N, C-alpha and C positions, 0 to 999 in steps of 0.2 A: 462474556465471550470466551474467557479462558476455560470456564466450566464446560461449555459446549464442546470445545476442542478436546478436552480431556475425555468426555463421554464418548465422542466419536472414536478417539484412539483406542480406548478400552473396549468399546463395542466391536471395533474392527478386529482387534486381537482375538476376542472370543469367537467371532465369526470365522476367522482364519483357522483357529484351532478346531472348531466344529467341522469345517470342510475337510481339513487334513485327516481327522479321525474317520470321517465317513469314507474318504477315498482310500484310506489304508486301515481297514478294521484290525483291531488287535486280536491276534489268534487266541483261541481258548487253549488252556493247558492240555497237552497231549496225554490222554489217559487210556487205559485198556478199554474202558467203556466207549470212549470216543472212537477208537480204532475199530471196535466191533461194529459200531454203527456205520462207519465208513466202509468196512468190508461188505456189509449187507447191501448198502446202496451201490457200491462198485459192481457187485454181481448183478444187480438189477439193471443198471443203466450204462455201465462202462465195458463190461467183459465182452459183450458182443463185438465190439470193435478192437479194444485193447487186449483182449484175451484174458482168460481166468488167471493166468500166471503173470499178467502185466507185460507180456513180451511183444505186444503190438500185433499179435497174430490171431485175433478173434475172427470168427467166421464172416462177419460183415466187414471187417477191416481189410480183407484181402483185395477188395475192389476199390478202396478209397485212395484218392489222390488229393493231397499228400497222404501218405500212409499214417496210421495212428502212431503216436509216440510209444516207443519201447521203454517202459518204465524200469526195465532191468538194467539198462545202461547206467553208467555212473551219472549222478545228478548233473555234473558240470557239462555233460554232453547232450542234455535235453534241449531240443530246439526251442528258441524263444524264451525259455525260463531259466536255463542253466541251473535248475534245481533250487531256485530262490522260492521259498514257501509263499511269499506274498504274490509273486508272479504266477505261481501254480494256482493259487486261490483265484486270481483274476481270470485266468484261462477257464477255470471251472465255472466262474460266475458269468463271464462275458462271451466265452467261446473264442474261436479263431476265424476271422473273416476269410472267405474263399476256401473254406474247408468244411468237412462234415461235422466238425466239433462245434456244437451249439452251446450256448450259455444255459446254465441250470439254475436260474433265479427262482424257480418254483420251490427249490430247497432252501431251508433256512441258512443263515450265515454259519451257524455251528455245523450243520450237516455238510456244507461245502468245505469247511475246514477239515471235517472228518475225512472227506474224500482226498483232500490235499495230503494229509498225513498218511493215508492209506497208500496212495500211489508212490509217495516218497519211500515208504517202507519196502516196496518191491526192490528198489535199487539197493537199499541198505542190506536186505536179506541176501541178494546176489553177491554183494561185496564180501560178506562173511563166508560164502561158500568157496570163493576162489582161493 
């Protein structure tokens, strides 16, 4: 009986760890190549709403309620994510209910991380210009 209890406890720990990792994927290292991939995807699927400069003023974004996030604002001012990379990744993956922001699960996890890094860089670039 003690062996069974031990196996259940160890198995439960492994299951919990696997679920935790699946719920919070480990971001890949931010590299120039990953950013380049993110910039390309951003122009294809994000710029029409968020604008090519990340300012939330894309042609399609003008009519959206709520309006698209202005990525040029300081990260801590971003609604819902406050610039947290994990939360940004989740928004890209799952979308935002009751908004035009859809989830982009057709892209790989790495591609979604590349987008997260790309949009975060809009804010960092603006901070350097001020």
